[in-house]
C-alpha positions, 0 to 999 in steps of 0.5 A, spaced: 500 500 500 502 507 498 502 512 504 504 519 504 509 518 509 511 510 507 519 511 506 522 505 509 527 507 514 531 502 520 527 502 526 531 506 532 534 503 538 534 496 541 528 493 544 531 495 551 530 502 550 525 502 545 520 507 550 526 512 550 528 512 543 520 513 541 520 519 546 526 522 542 523 521 536 517 524 538 521 530 541 525 531 534 518 530 530 515 536 534 521 540 532 519 539 525 524 533 523 520 529 518 525 523 518 523 522 525 516 523 524 517 518 518 520 513 523 514 513 527 509 512 521 513 506 520 513 503 527 505 505 528 502 505 521 501 497 521 497 497 527 493 503 525 491 500 518 489 493 521 484 497 526 481 501 520 481 495 516 477 491 521 472 497 521 472 499 514 473 492 511 476 495 505 483 496 504 483 502 500 478 505 505 483 503 510 489 506 506 486 513 505 484 513 513 491 511 515 494 517 511 489 521 514 490 519 521 498 521 520 496 527 517 492 529 523 497 526 528 503 530 525 499 537 526 497 535 533 503 532 536 503 537 541 496 535 544 499 528 546 501 529 553 503 522 555 508 520 550 508 512 552 501 512 550 502 514 543 499 508 540 493 508 543 492 516 541 493 514 534 488 509 534 483 514 537 485 519 531 483 513 527 477 511 530 474 519 529 476 518 522 472 512 521 466 515 525 466 521 520 467 517 514 461 512 517 457 519 518 458 521 511 458 515 507 454 510 511 460 505 512 458 499 516 462 494 519 462 487 516 466 482 519 470 477 514 470 470 515 477 469 515 478 474 521 472 471 525 475 465 528 479 468 533 474 472 535 469 466 536 474 463 540 475 469 545 467 469 545 466 462 546 472 459 549 474 452 549 470 450 542 469 442 542 471 439 535 463 439 533 463 446 534 469 447 530 465 443 524 460 449 525 465 454 524 462 456 517 455 457 519 458 461 526 462 466 521 456 468 519 452 468 525 458 472 528 458 477 523 450 478 524 451 478 532 457 483 531 453 488 527 447 488 532 452 491 537 452 499 538 459 502 534 462 504 541 461 497 544 463 493 538 470 498 537 472 497 544 471 489 544 475 489 537 481 493 541 481 488 546 480 482 543 483 483 536 488 488 538 490 486 545 490 493 548 490 494 555 483 496 558 487 503 560 489 504 553 482 502 550 479 508 555 484 513 552 482 511 545 474 511 547 474 517 551 471 512 557 473 511 564 476 505 566 470 502 569 466 503 563 471 500 559 471 493 563 463 494 563 462 495 556 467 489 554 464 485 559 457 486 556 459 485 549 462 478 550 455 477 554 451 479 548 455 475 543 455 469 547 447 469 548 447 470 541 451 465 539 451 460 545 445 456 542 449 454 536 454 451 539 455 445 544 455 446 551 461 442 553 467 446 556 463 453 555 462 458 561 
């Protein structure tokens, strides 16, 4: 995919000092260093693109929204108060762009079959072999069930299950309190389990 800032650059620093290296990059980028910002793009654009792809279910829309995310981030670096939360801050910008696009173009979430299984296993843990044989049917049911969740609850669940974000980071992305994040994700899991439980075996499920 082609991005505005997509220039291949080596990552800066080793794993032990990755946090310090990123803070230095942010300091340089705030000072107008384009190389530093391109490096930040290289490090964080894959996760941003994946989140947007999960929402849009369209590669070209995710490409465009990823570019817009980093264009906006470039102009708002001074608003980032906690450098350690750069990743979740970027995902928050990405989600706002998705919501804007949905309002103007009627975009909706459509979960593709190849990405349904990890979500299914997270929602209905320890599937039996009989359950796995029903995966094709379950993929369609899961897509319908996710579509029934309101957007905020669906986004929070995707951030937790698909992207592995900590509850604190999801709170930043969604603009919620920590208790609300935990409550909404819990309710999303319950809602999906109730919707899907009748279609799988009961063995091993809680």
